[in-house]
C-alpha positions as CSV (number, residue, x, y, z in Angstrom):
1,X,-10.5,-1.6,-9.1
2,X,-10.9,1.5,-6.3
3,X,-8.5,0.6,-3.6
4,X,-11.1,1.6,-1.3
5,X,-14.9,1.0,-1.5
6,X,-17.1,3.9,-0.9
7,X,-18.2,3.0,2.3
8,X,-14.2,3.4,2.8
9,X,-13.8,6.0,1.5
10,X,-16.2,8.5,3.1
11,X,-14.5,7.2,6.1
12,X,-11.1,8.7,5.5
13,X,-13.0,11.7,3.9
14,X,-14.2,12.5,7.2
15,X,-10.9,12.1,8.8
16,X,-8.8,14.4,6.5
17,X,-12.4,16.8,6.6
18,X,-11.6,16.7,10.7
19,X,-7.9,16.9,10.4
20,X,-8.4,19.6,8.4
21,X,-10.5,21.9,11.0
22,X,-7.4,20.6,13.4
23,X,-4.9,21.6,12.5
24,X,-5.8,24.8,9.1
25,X,-3.5,22.2,7.2
26,X,-4.8,20.9,3.7
27,X,-3.8,17.0,4.0
28,X,-4.2,15.1,1.0
29,X,-4.4,11.7,0.5
30,X,-2.8,10.0,-2.7
31,X,-3.0,6.4,-3.3
32,X,-2.1,4.7,-6.0
33,X,0.9,3.9,-8.6
34,X,3.9,5.6,-7.9
35,X,6.2,6.3,-11.1
36,X,9.9,6.8,-10.7
37,X,11.4,7.8,-7.4
38,X,8.8,8.4,-5.0
39,X,10.3,10.9,-3.5
40,X,10.3,12.8,-6.6
41,X,6.9,11.5,-6.7
42,X,5.2,12.5,-3.7
43,X,7.1,15.7,-3.6
44,X,6.5,16.5,-7.1
45,X,2.6,15.7,-6.5
46,X,2.7,18.2,-3.2
47,X,4.5,21.4,-4.5
48,X,0.5,20.7,-6.9
49,X,-1.4,21.6,-3.9
50,X,-2.8,25.0,-3.2
51,X,-0.5,25.7,-0.7
52,X,2.4,23.6,0.0
53,X,3.8,25.3,2.8
54,X,0.2,24.9,4.8
55,X,0.0,21.1,3.5
56,X,0.1,17.5,4.7
57,X,0.5,14.6,1.8
58,X,0.0,11.5,2.3
59,X,1.2,9.3,-0.2
60,X,0.7,5.6,-0.6
61,X,1.2,2.8,-3.1
62,X,0.1,-1.1,-2.1
63,X,1.5,-2.6,-4.5
64,X,5.1,-1.1,-4.0
65,X,4.5,-1.3,-0.7
66,X,5.6,2.3,-0.6
67,X,4.4,5.0,1.8
68,X,5.7,9.0,1.8
69,X,4.9,11.9,3.8
70,X,5.5,15.5,2.8
71,X,5.1,18.3,4.8
72,X,5.5,22.1,4.4
73,X,7.6,24.5,6.1
74,X,5.1,26.1,8.2
75,X,3.2,22.6,9.1
76,X,6.8,21.5,9.7
77,X,7.2,23.8,12.8
78,X,4.7,21.5,14.2
79,X,5.3,18.1,12.9
80,X,8.2,16.4,13.7
81,X,10.1,14.3,11.3
82,X,9.6,11.6,14.5
83,X,6.0,12.3,14.4
84,X,5.2,11.9,10.6
85,X,7.6,8.8,11.2
86,X,5.5,7.3,13.8
87,X,2.5,7.8,11.4
88,X,3.9,5.7,8.7
89,X,5.1,2.5,11.3
90,X,1.1,2.8,12.8
91,X,0.0,2.7,9.2
92,X,2.1,0.2,7.8
93,X,0.9,-1.8,10.7
94,X,-2.9,-1.3,9.5
95,X,-1.7,-2.3,6.2
96,X,0.1,-5.5,7.1
97,X,-2.8,-6.5,8.5
98,X,-4.8,-6.1,5.7
99,X,-7.2,-2.7,7.0
100,X,-6.0,-0.1,4.4
101,X,-8.9,2.3,4.9
102,X,-7.7,1.4,9.1
103,X,-4.5,3.0,8.6
104,X,-5.2,5.8,6.6
105,X,-8.1,7.2,8.4
106,X,-5.2,6.7,11.6
107,X,-2.8,8.2,9.5
108,X,-4.7,11.4,9.2
109,X,-5.9,10.9,12.5
110,X,-2.5,11.2,14.1
111,X,-0.8,13.8,11.6
112,X,-3.8,16.3,12.3
113,X,-3.3,15.8,16.2
114,X,0.8,16.5,15.7
115,X,-0.1,19.7,13.0
116,X,-2.2,21.1,15.6
117,X,-0.8,25.3,15.9
């Protein structure tokens, strides 16, 4: 069973497109089961992106309540660890209220805003 309904997925896709256009970085969301060490798993996913140095990966495993953000070197010039942590906190607050899609959209928006080049 998918985690998001079609309308929620469309809303997330629109948020990703808008954030990517604004910050000129690739943004990807992985929503699913994480195997092994969460940081290693997230980093391996990030490394498969087209241009990892200009990419942001948001990885969420709802069943394990895991959220990881991995950023490339170019993105880290404008997106700080504190800003990424704030995005995780805001996503977590929405997730706790049962709003998975809303939390993801908000996280994408925040990361896109902070990663402006």
